[in-house]
N, C-alpha and C positions, 0 to 999 in steps of 0.2 A: 371719264368713268373709271372706277377702280375695278381691276380684274379680280376674280376669285383668288388667284394665286397671291396677289398683293395683299388682299384682305387677310388671308391665312398667315402670310409672313408677318404682317403687322400684329395679328393676334398672338402668334407664337412669341414674337419679341416682347410684347407687353406682358405676357405671362412669365417669360424668362427673366425679365428685368424687375418684376414686382415681387416684393417679399410676400410669401405665402405662409400663412400660419394655420396649421391644421391641429393645433393643440386642443385637447379635450380636458375638461376639468375632471379631477378625481373625486370631487366632493359635490354635494348638493346642499342647499340651505333652505330651511323652513323658517319663515319669519312669524313670530308670535307677537301680534301688535299691542297687546295690553299686558303689562306686568306691573303690579303694585304690591308694595310691602310696607306695612305701617304698624305703629305701636302707640298706644295711648295709655298714659298713667294718670288716672284721676281718682280721687277718693270715692266717688259715687259709682265707679265701675269695678267689676271684678278684676283681680290681679291678672296681669298678662293679657289684657284686652288687645287683640291684634287682628290684622287681616293680612292675607298673603295670596299671591297667585300660586296655584298648584297646576302642574302639568300632567297630562295623560299622554303617554306615548304608546302607539299601537304598532307592533312589528308584524307585518304581514308575510315575512319571509321565513324560510326554514332554518335560518342561521341567526345566531345572536348578532346584534348590531351594537356598535359603540357610537354614542352621540356626544358631541361637545356642545353644551349649552352655555351661551354667553348672555348676560343681562346688561342692558344699557339704560341710562337715564334718557329722558326725552331729548336732551341736547346732544346725544350721541356718545357721552362719556361712559366707558366701560366701568361697571360696578365691580371693584376688586375687593372690597371689604365684605366680610360676612360669609365667605365661601359660597356665594350664590352661583357663580359661574364655575362649572366643572364638567367632568366627563361622567356619562351615565351608560351603563350596560342595559340593553333592552333584550330580554330573552326571546328566543325564536317563538313565533306564533303566539304571542302573548301581549298583555297590556301591562304597562308599568306606570303606576301612579306616583308622581314625584312632587311632594310639597317642597317649597324652598327650604324650610326648616320645620322641625317638629315642635310641638307645644312644649315638650320637656327640655328642649335645648335652645330656647329663644335667648339670644344674648341680652344682657341687661342694657338699658338705654345708656348712652346713646349708641344706636346702631343705624346703619344707613336707611333712610326712608327712600323708597324707590317708587317713582312714577315714570315708567318707561316702556321698553319693549325687549323682546328676546330674539336670539338667533340660534337655531339648532343646526349644527353642521354634521352631516352624515356622509358615508361613502356614496359615490354616485350610483352604485348598484343597489343601495338599500331601498327597501319598500316599507317606509315608516310614515305613519300619519301622526300629527300632534294636535293637541287641543289645550287651551289654557282657561282656567276659571278662577274667580276670586272667592276665597273662603274666609 
């Protein structure tokens, strides 16, 4: 039978010889599961017929937050064209409505069609909620 002293020595040796990682993340991530951006050019439809995902960010804290939005295709490829992935400032105690692009600045075709998802990175201390809808 193992004595209490032997058990404690074994435990202390195991702790001393094991790598201990107490690192904390400085960021948090919110996953936005549906992101779609599209554009149709047909003679029977009005000019610039499009659809896009718009985001609503709600900052519940008393300080402005900076969020990094990244848009990915379904296969995990980061969308780098079209300035879709970028930093946003969310004012304190407020809502920020963020369309991917505005009607007046829609790039002419071809531009990337997106069917994917988004990731919003924030400071770990941020109290921000996010919502996405297709318009």
